[in-house]
N, C-alpha and C positions, 0 to 999 in steps of 0.2 A: 631318551632324554636323560641328562645327567642327574644323579640323585643329589639332593641338597645335603650339606654337611650336618652332622649331628649337633644339636644345640649343646652349649656348655651347661653345667649344673645351674649356674645363676639364671641363664636364659630359660631353662626348663622350669625353674621355680617361679619365675615371673609369669610364664605362660600358664602355669597351674593356678596361680592366684587370679589371673585374668579370667580363666574359665570359671572359677568359683564365684567370681563377682557377677558373671553374666551366665547363669545357668540355662536360660532359654536359648541364648545364642549357641551354647555348647551343644544342646540337644539338636538344634536346627542344623548346625554345621556337620554334626555326626551323620545326618541323613543325606548330605550332599556327596556327590561323586567326585568332587574336586576340592582342593584347598582354597580357602578364600584369600583374596588379595587384601592388602592393608586397608585400602579405602573402603572395601566392603565391610571389613570388620569394624572400622571406625563408625560407619553409618549405622550398622546394626547395634553397636554398643550404645550409641546416642539414643536410639529408639528405646532400648531396654531400660536405660536410665531415666526415661520419662521426658526426653527432649523431642522437639520436632527436628527434622533433618532435611537438608538440601544437598543432594549428591549430584555433582557435575563431573561427567566422565565421557570419554570418546564413545562413539557408537560401537557396539560390540564388546565393550569392556566388562559388561556384566553388572550394570547398576541395578537391574531388576531384582538381583538377589536381596537388596535392601527392601524393595517393595514387597517381595515374597515373605521376608522376615516380619514385616508389619502384619501380614495375613496370619502368620504363625503366632504372633503375640496376641492378636485378637481372639483366635481360637483358644489359646491357652488361658486367656483371662475371661472367656465367656462373653466377649463383646463383639460388636459388629465391625466389619472392615469393608469400606467401599474402595474398589480399585478402578480409578477413572483413566480413560484414554481419549485421545482426540478423534479417533476414527473408529467406525464399526468393525473394520477388518481386524484392527489390533485388539479390540474388545473380544471379538470372537476367538482370536488366537489365544489371548490370555485366559479366557474362560476355559478353553480346552486344556491348557496347561494345568490350571488349578483343579479342574475336575479329575484329571489323571492323578493328581497328588492327593486330593482330599475327598474325592467322591462326589457324586451328583447331589446328594442331600445337603452338603455343606456349602455348595457354590451356586450362585444364580447369575443371570445375565439380563441386563436391561439396556436396550438401545432404542432408537426411534421406532424401529419396526419389529423388534424381537423382545419377548418377555418370557424368561424361563426362571422359575423358582425365585421370584423377586423378594421373598421374605427370608431368604437364606441368611446364614450368619456372615457369609462373604459374598458380595455382589460385585460383579464386574459391570461397568457402565460407561457410556460416553459422558463427557464432562457436562454437556448440556442437561442430561437427565438429572444429575445431582443438583445443578443450579435450579432446575424446576422443582425438585423435591424440597429444597431449602425455602423457596418462595411459597410453596404450597403448605409449609409447616408439616412435613411428613412425620408420621408417628415413629418412624425408624430412627430419626435423628437423635433422640435422647439416649438410645442404646449404642450409638456410634462411638467407637473408640479410636479408630484409625482411618485416615483417608490417604490413599496412595495416588499421587498425581503424576502419572507417567507422561513423558514428553512435556514437562511443564514449561519449557521454553516456547511452546506453542502460543503462549500469551502475547507474543509479538505479532501474531497473525492479524492483519488489519481487518479481516472480516469476522473472525470468531474469537480472537484473543481475549476480548473483554470478559468472556465467560469464566476463564481461569481466575481472574482477579475477583470477580463476583463471589465465586466459591470460597476463595481464601478469606475474603473479608466477612462472609456471612456464617462460616462454620463456627459452632460454639467453641468457647475457650478450652473445654475439656478434651476436644478432639485433637489428636496428634497428627500432623501432616508430614508425609514423606514425599518430598518433591524430587523427581528424577529428571535431570536435564542433560542435554548434550553440552559439550564444553563451550562455555561462553566467556568472554574476556572480562565481564563485570559481575562474575559470580558473587564476589564479596558484597557489591552494592545490593544485589538482589537478596542476599542473605541478611544484610542489615535491615532491609525493608521487612523481611519476614519476622525478624526479631521484634521490630517495632509494632507489627500488627498481630502477630501470633504468640509473642512471648519468646521464651528460650528456644532458640533454633541453632543447631550445629551445622556449619557449612563444611562439606567435604568435597575438595576439588582434587581430581587426579587427571593429569594430561598424558599419562603413559598408556600407550596402546599395548594390550597383552600380546597381540600378534603384530609384529613389525610390518609396516606398509612400505612397499617399494613402488616408486613412481617411474612410469615408462611412457614413451611415445611410439606409436605405430606409424612408421614412415614407409608407405608402400607395403611391402610384405616383410619389412625389417623392423624388429622390435628392439628399440634402443633405450637405455637408461636415461632418465631425465637429468639426474645428477651424477657427477663423477665422484666415486668414492663415498657413496651415500652410507651413512652409519646411523641406523635407527636407534642404536643403543645410546647414542649421544645426541639428543634432540637440540642441544645448544650449539652444536657444531655448525660452522659457517658452510653452507652448501654451495657447491660450484656446479654450474650447468655443464653437462657433458659436451666437450668440444667437438667430438665426432658428430653428435646430433646437430649442433649449430652449423657445422660445415655442410652436412647433408641437406638440411632444410634451406640453408642459404643458396646452395647450388640449384635445388629444385625450384625455389622461389623465384630465382632470376629467369628461369625459362617458362614458368607457369603462365605469365601474361601472353607469351608468344602464341600459345595454342588456343587462347580464347579468341584471338583475332589478329593474325600477323599483318603487319604493315611494312611496306618498303621491301627492298631486296628483290631477288629474281622470283617471278611468279612460279609457285609450285616447288620452291626450293625446300629441301628437308630442314627440320630444326637443327640448330647447331649444338644442342645438348640433349640429354636423355629426357624423353617425354614422360611426365608424371601421370600415372593412372591410379586413382585411389582404389584400394582393394574393395571388392564387393563384400557384402555382409557374410556371404558364404565363405569367402577367403579369410575373413577375420576369424570366424568360428574355427575353421580348419587350422589356421595358424596357432590359435590358442590351444586347440586340442593337441597338436603336435608338440607344443611346448609344455604340456602337462599343466595348463592353467585353467582347466575347467573344474567345477562349474563356474559360470560367469553370468553377470548381469550386464547387459548392454543398454545403456541409457540413450534413448533416441529423442525424447521430448516431443513426440508427435504420435498420436494414435494411429493415423494412417501409415506413418513410417514403421511403427511396431508391427502392424498387420502385414505390410508389404515385406518386411524382413522375414517373417514366418513363412509367407508364401514363397519367397525366393529360396529359402532353405528346403522347403518341400519339393519344389520344382527341380532343384539340383540333385535330388536323390540322396541327400545327406542323411546318414543314420548314426546316432550316437549311442544307441541302446541295443543290447542283445535280446534273444528270445525270452529268457527268464524275466528280464526287466520289463519287457512288453506285457507279459502276462500279469505282473504285479500292477502295472499302470492301468491295464484294463479293469482289474478288480476294483481299484480305488476310484476310477472314473464312474463305474457302475454304481458304487455306493454313494458317491457325492451327487450324482445327477438323477437318482432314482425318482425324485419328486417332480422332475420336469415332464410336462405332457408330451407324449410321443409325437403327437401331431405337430408340435412346435419345433421339433429338433431340426428340421430342414431349414426353416427361416432363421434359426439361431446360428447356423453354420456349425452345427454340432459335429458332423462327420469330418469336416476339414480340420476343426480344432482337435478332435480326437486323434486323427492321423499324425498331426504335428507333435502332440504329446508322446505318442508311441515312438516317434523318431528321436525325441529327446529335447525338443525346443518348444517355446510358447511365447505368446505376448502377454503383457500385463499392463492394463490401463483402466481408467475410470469408465470407459465405454463397454467393458466386458460385463457379461452377466455375473452377478455375485457368486453363483454356484461355480461358474467357470474360473473366476479369480481364486476362490478358496481352494479349488482342486489344483490349480497351478502352484499355489503357495505350498500345499502339502507335498506335492510331488517334488518340488524343488528342494524343500527341507530334507526329504528322504533321499535326495541324490538321484532321483529317477528322471528329472528334467535337468539337462546339463547347461542349457542356455535360455535365459529369459530376456526378451527385448521389452524394455519397460519405459514408461514415462516417469517423471520424478516422484509421483505419488508413492511409488514403491519404497522410496528412501525414508518415508515417515513411519518410524516405529515398528513396522512389521518385521518380525524376526525371520529374515530371509538372507542370512549371510552367504557369501560366495567366496571362492578363492580369488576371483578376479572381478574387477569392475571396469567396464569400458565406457568412455564418454565419446560418443560419435561427434558431438559438437560442443562448443563452450557458450552457446547462445540458446536461450529458451524463450518461449512465448509466455508472458505472465498474465494473460487475459486482456491486456491493453496494447502491449507492444513487445517486439523482440528485444530482449535485454541480455547483457553479458551475465554469466554466472558470477555470484559473489564468492569470496573465500569461504564464507560460512556454508553456502550451498554446495560448493565443491567438496568441502570436508564432510558434509552430511552424506553426499552421494558416494564418495570413495570410501567412507567409513564402513560400508557393507563388505569390503574386501578383507578376507582373513577370518576363518572360522576357528574360534577358540576351542582348543582341545582336538582339532582336526588338522589345521594347517600350521606349518612352521612360520610361514610368512604370507602376507596378502599382497596383491598386485593391483595398482591403479594404472590404467592405460588410456591415454588420450590419442585419438586418431588424428594424425596430422593431415592438413590440407592447405593449399596456398592461402596465405593470409593469417595463418595461426603462428604466432611467435612463441618459440619455446621459453623465452624470458617471461612472457605473460603467464604461461602455464606454471613456470617455476614460482612466480609471485603468488598464484592461487594456492599452490601446494605448500608453500612455506609460511603463508600468513597465518598468524594465530590471534588476530584481532577481529572478533565478530561479537559486538556487544548485544545484549538483550535490551530491546526497546519496547516499552509498553504501548499497546494500542487501545488501552481502556478509554471509553467515553460513555457517559450515561445515555440511555435510550428511553423510549416511551414506557415500555413494559417495566424496565428497571425502576423508572421514576415512580410509577404508581405503586409498585410493590414496596418500594422503600417508604413512601408516604403512608401506605396502609399498615406496614409493620412497625415502623419506628418513628414516623412523623417527619416533617420536612426538615426541622432543625437538626435532628439526629442524623438524617440522611446526608445533609451537607457535611457533617463531621465525618461520616463514613467515607464519603467521596474524597475528602481531604486526606484520608489514610491510604488511598490507592497508590499502587506502584507508579502509575502515570504522574500523579501529583508529586510523589516523592522524587521522581527524576526531574520533573519540571522545577521544583524548588531547588534541587541541587544545581541545576543548570544556571541559576541566577546567583549562585553563591559568589562567583567571581565578579559579577556585575555589582552585587551589593557591596563587596569590598571596595570596588572602584568608586562607588558613590560615597562611601565613608572617606576615602582618600581625597576625593574632590571637595567634600565639605570641610575637611581640615585645611585644604589649600585656600578655600574661600575665606576662612577665618584669617589666614595669613595675609591675603590680599586686602581685606578690610582694615587690618591693623597697619598696613604699610601706608595708608592714606592719612595725611596730616589733616587735622581739623575734624569737623563733624561728618561722619561717613554717610548718614542719611541725607544730610543737606547736599553732599556731593552727588549722591544718586539722583536727588531731585533736580539738580542742575543739569546732569547728563540727560535726564528725561526731557527737560525743557529744550535742550539743543536738538534732541531727536525729533521732538514735535515740530520745531522750526524747520528742520531739514525735510520732514515729511510734507509739511504744508507747502514749502517752496517747490517740491517735486510735483505735488498735485496741481498747483497753479501753473507750473511750466507745461504740464501735459494739457491742461485746459487751454492755455494760451496758444500752444502749438496747434491743437485741434481747431480752435476758433479761427486762428489766422489762416489755416489751410482752407477752411470753408469759405472765408471772406475772399481769399485769393481766387478760388475756383469761381465764385460769383462774379468777381471783377473781370475774369477772362471771358465769361459769357457775354459781357457788354462790348467787347472789342469788335470793330468793324474793319473792313478792308480799307487800307490807307491810313489807319491810325498809327501814329509814331509813339513808341513806348521806350522805356529805359530798361535794359536788362542789367540788374544790379551787380552781378558777380559771375565768376566763372570764366571760361574761355571765350564766351560770346558777349562779355560785358560791353556795354555801350548802347548807342541808339540802334533801334530796329524798327522796320515798318511791317505791319501786318498785311500779308498778301492773300491770306485765307484764314477766316476766324476758326476753322477746325471744330465746329460745333458737332456734338454727338448726342443722340437722345438718351443714351445709357451711361456712357462714360463722361469723365471730366473733359472739358474742351482742351484741345491741343492746337493753338494757333500756329500757322506756318508764317515765318518771318524771313526777311532779308536784312542782314546787318550791314554796317558801314564797310566792313571788309569783304563784302560780296558773298558771305556764307548764307545758305538758305536751308531751313529745316524747321521741324515742329518744336515748340516749347511746352512745358507743363507747369502746374502749380508748384512743383518742387524747385523750379528755377527762380521762384520769387518768394522771398521771406515775408512780404507784405502785399496787400492788394495792389493791383496795377491800375494806373491812371494814364489816359491818353494825353500826351504832351502837345499834340497838334495833329494835323492831317496833311498828306500830300496826295496829289492826283496820280492815279495809276491807270494804265491801259485796261480796257475791259477784259481782254484775253491775254494771259501771261503764259509764256513758255519758260518755266523756271529752269529746265534742263539746259537752256541756252546760256552760255557765259555772257553773251552780249546783253541779254535781258537783265541778268543779275547786275552787270556792270552799270547799266543805265539807271536801275533802281537805286543802287548804292550812291551813284553820283547825285541823283535828285535828292536823296536823303541828306547828303552832306551840304547841298546848296540851299536847303530849306530854311536855314537860320535857326532851327530848333536846337536848343542847348540842353545838355544833361543837367538835371536838378542837383542842387547841393545835397550833401549827405545829412539826413535828418535822424536824430536819435529818437526812437520810439519809446513811449512810456509803457512799461510792462504792467501786467495785472498785479504783480506782487507789490508794486508801489502804492496801489490803491486799496489793498486788501486789509480790512480792519482786524481780522483775526491774526494775521501775520504780524501786524504792527503791535498788537497787544502782547503777543508772545515775545517779540523782540524787547519791548519795554520791561517785561517781567524778567528776561534774561539779564539785562543791564542792571536791574535793581537787586538781583539775587546776591546774597552775602558771599557766595563763592566766586563771583565774577571778578572781583578785584584781588583775589589771592595771588601772592607771588608764586606759589607752588601749584597754580591751577593746572597747567598742562601736564606736569608730572603726575598729579593726582588723577587726571583724566585717563592717562594710559593705564593706571592700576584699575580704575573703574571699568574700562573696556575689557581688560583681562577677566575681571570679576564677572562681568555680564556674559562673556563667551562661555566661561566655565560653568556658570549657573544654568545657562541654557542647555549645555551638554548634560549636566547632572539631572535636570528636569526630564530630559528625553530618556535617560537611563532609568529614572524612577518610573516613568510611564511603562517602559518595557518590563520592569520587575512586576509592576501592578497587573499588567496583562497576563503574566505567567502565573503568579501566585493566585491561588483560589480560582484558577481558570475552570476547573471542573465544577465547582460549586456554582459559578456564574452560568455555565452551560445548563446545569440542572435547573436553575431558576428560570432560564429562558424556556426550557421544556415545560416547567410548571405553569408559566404564564399562558403558553399555547393550550395546554391541557385544561386550564381553568376557563379559557375563552370558549372551548368546545364542550364544556360540561363534564369532564372526567374527574376534575378535582374542584372542590368547592371550599373557598376560604371560610374558616370557622372562628371561634373565639381564641385568637392567638395561634391557631394551628389549622393547617389545611386538612380537609376531609375528602376521602375517595367516594365518589358517587356510585350509583348502580352501574352506570356505563364504565366507570373506572374499574369496578370490581371485575367486569367482564374482561377488560384489557389486561388485568393482572394475570389472566390465565391463557392469554394468547402469546405464544412464543414463536414469532416469525419475523423475518427481516422487514416485512410490511405490516407489523402488528397493529399500528394505529389505523392504517387504511382498512384492514380487516374489521376492526372494531367500528369504524365509521360506516362501513357497508352494512353491518348488522344493525347499527343504531338507526340508520336512515331507511332500513327495510328494502334496499335495492336488490336483495336476493330473494325476497318473498315471492312465492308462487313458482319457483323453479323446481323442476323434477330432479331426481338424484343425478342423472347423467348431465343435465344442464348445470346443476350446482357444481359438480366436479369440474366442468369445463371453465366456468367463470372463476372458481377458486384457484384453478391452476395458474391463472394470470398473475397471481400474487406470489407464486413460488418459482415459476419457470423463468429461466434466463438463457436466452439463446447464446451459443458459444461464439458466434460471430454474426455480423449483419447479414441478413438474407434479403434477396430482392423481392419486392412486392409485399402486399399486405397478407398477413396470415389468414388462412381460411377459418371461418367460424361456422358452427352448426346453426341451423335455422331456428325457428320458434322464438322462445323468449330470451335466448342467449345474447343476440346482438344488442337488444335493449339494455339488459343487465350489464353487459360489458361497457356500453357507452356511459351508463350511470356510474359504474365503478371508475372509469377513466375521468369523468367529470369531478368526482370526489377527490381523485388524486390531484387534479389540477388545482382545486381549491386548497387542498392540504399543502401542496408545494408553495403556493403563494403565501400562505401563513408562515411556512417554514422559512421562506426568504425574508419575510418581514421580521421574524424573530431571530434571524441569523443562525439557523439550525441546518444540519445536514439534510439534504433532500431525500425523501423516500423514493426508492427506485421505481421507475415507471413500470406499470403492469405490462406483461408480455403475453400476448395471446398465441404465441407460437406452438403451445402444447394443447390448446383447447380442443382442437379437432381430434387428435389421436386419443386423448383421455376420454372424450365424449363417446367415441366409437367403442373403446374398450369397456366403458361402463355400460354400454348398450348390449354387451355380450358378444361382440365380433371377435374373430380369431386374431391371433397375434400377426399372422401373415398378412391378413387384410389390412390391419391397422398400420403396420410398418410399410407395406407397399403403397398405401394411400399417402402416407407421410412423404415417401420418396417422390411420388407423382407430384405432390405439391411443392417440391423443391426443398424439403426439410432434411437436414442431416441428423438422423435419429437412429442410433444403434440400439440393439436389444438391451444392452446394459444401461444406456441412458434412459430408455423407456421405463425400465423397472425402477431406476433411481428416482425419476421424476414422479412416477405413479406413487411411490412410497412417500415422497414428500407431500404430495397432494393428500394422501390418506392421513398423514400426520396432522395437517392443518384441518382437515375435515373432522378428525377425531376431537381436536380442540374445540371446534365450533359446536359439535354435538355435546361435549361436556359443559360448555359455557351456557348453551341454550336449553339443554335437556331434550329428551326424546319427545316430550309432549308438544314442544314448539314445532311448528311446521318446517322451519328451516333446519332445526336440530334433527328432526325426523328424517328429512331429506338427506342430511349429512350422514346419518347412520346408515341409511339405505345405500348411499353412494359408496361408503367404505366397504360394505359387503359386496357390492357389485365390482369394485376395483380389485379387491383382495382375492384373486383367483389365478390359476395357472402359474406362469413364470413369476408373476408379481408376488404370489403367496409362497412360492418355493423357498424354503430355508428360513421363513419368518414364522416363528411360533406364535 
């Protein structure tokens, strides 16, 4: 690498003064193996100067340096620092990094299932743990000096994002917050909110990648640049798509449909162009290896796809490691998996997993055993695993940079549907490419297949607009905790300070301005009217009332006339002569068939003077029908015969019956007293005789249209502003009805049931509290309680056929009672216009019951598979730990002396064994 030019005397003097002003940063940077970038220096200086800081920088740029400096400051000042992360894997990794730097005694770890040295001066934790500590009034909070919120952009997550805002809002003012975020396009807006709720906060934004990223597409076995003349040094440069890539994909795209199902042409004729065969995953790995682009992460977005890719590489005989690397891999595997029971290794797929690691490739997804995932992460960071086939969970925070990132597809399943990747997701995924201090450049590769447009890929790669949107909304646990700690009024004020409300209020700024403009225009309209404006409005309202009354009478008259006409048609008999008043059949007609029907209106069949024959209905008569006379008709008529119709028409003309004269019908409006009164009032109105009346009316009409539009805009603003406080009030009304909050003297009070709810942190927190309150879990044994409690945390990945299997004994009854309470709760939630609590899912009840009863992992997983459940070992461990977490809360809420609390404690001990306990201190 080229050496940087020596600084001038003036630059050296300025740097010296800067170091003297920030002695802690000088000491901290002296311990670093690399020189800090400008954005890192600015973020650290802001912290040392006593400010909070928000650092937004691309993935891999090194923003964690600022977080680690907050740790350094806390240790130097003798204060505590909490380092929060969104996921346990990232917490574990950051804990290992800080232990290596500061030692075991100084650093602790707290996650949902791990507790190591929790009273240490520096504690790494998941964000939910800190939220719970704040609500519980932890004794560690007064000693807290710094909180690092890694991946703070996670507050946009629709399921867990609210926790980040809860922490930011509840932290004491003396705590300095260091927020570390991926690049977002509204960093300044987020920073402004932090300044508003946390005080002085410095926003540091850096969009420069320290390792340039080159974009490619893999078309067959050919690796082509996405952009022509790409220049990472100049991000503002207008990028042009590689014309060679466009030609290649256009040619292949034209032929691609031919091979899915040829139509036309000579049978068995060969294709007229080169047939496209997508490269296998083995081919992709070998192509990257030959190009010197390993190590690589290949994102597949499917657990089954990741496992299949590893199996394909093993079957192919591919090896990416030499004998010395294999020995090192075996040593690390043995260390990492020492706690796993030997009897479970077979069912865990341990030997196949180990063989793949020794060859240099692995899978990484949420279905893997935690010990397996952590081993893969360590081996990849050490360069011993060359290729990882991963789902998108790998992109979140975990420090696993690669030289190359490959995207097999640009579509992923989001839990509800298959959706296209967003520019933000594409940037997050490809941001892993390029290892700082190791690689000169990183590479992002999109595998081409028919239907993938290079222009769309270029749009993803070049878009820099991905704003941070808050997902914050109050919940039951949050509501009772807020009422308990600060009272309902202060809670509303706190909710008004959330980033969600901040954004909502900003979203109506433009609307509010439009309302102001409209109000100014309304003043101008009223001024343009000559005479008394209020009198003119009164006159217009009178005209509107008259118009409305006339329409009402017209509808009534039409309906009444139609009913009378239908009744008159029912009275007609064969031989009656009637008058058809209008239309093509106007004139005299004789009824040849009354057309009576027990269900529908009558449709008499007639013959007219001009020999037409057919049915008529009430729609052909504006008034009731009367018979004008009668003529004799034969008993049997053959109307299809022209002679019959001619004879009837001749008899009709010779009957001497004449058409009646046109009579003017008196309308209902003529006799309506209300309408007559309104018309008299209109004629007597002072504005009725004004010469400028019609001109004034046009201004009033404009005024009313604009006033209606303004009122609609005001309703929209009102619905947006204070929206969270209104949601909070709806939650309080439901909680009050159910006895969790009791109205007091000017202030709500949390009841005993409410205090229990304050300590239940679950997606189904209120349902859990209701089950405890109504005693539906009383009398359950430890395994039975674990089975029923699992229904509140488990969520199947996709719909499964048939009903889930339940254990016998008391479980089905307790499950039915739990479901009944859920139904009652959701009815109340619908009434109060609240989000519905998720329906309990019994899909994990049978496996967790058997595990709590002491059965082997192999038996539990085999039984689950027999029942048609998709349950990997990693999923099993994850769900067991979530059940343990909720059981722990139930035990703490009720106490071990309570029968249900005692059963919960026993269930935790029964579940926490073998693979479930491995790696959890």
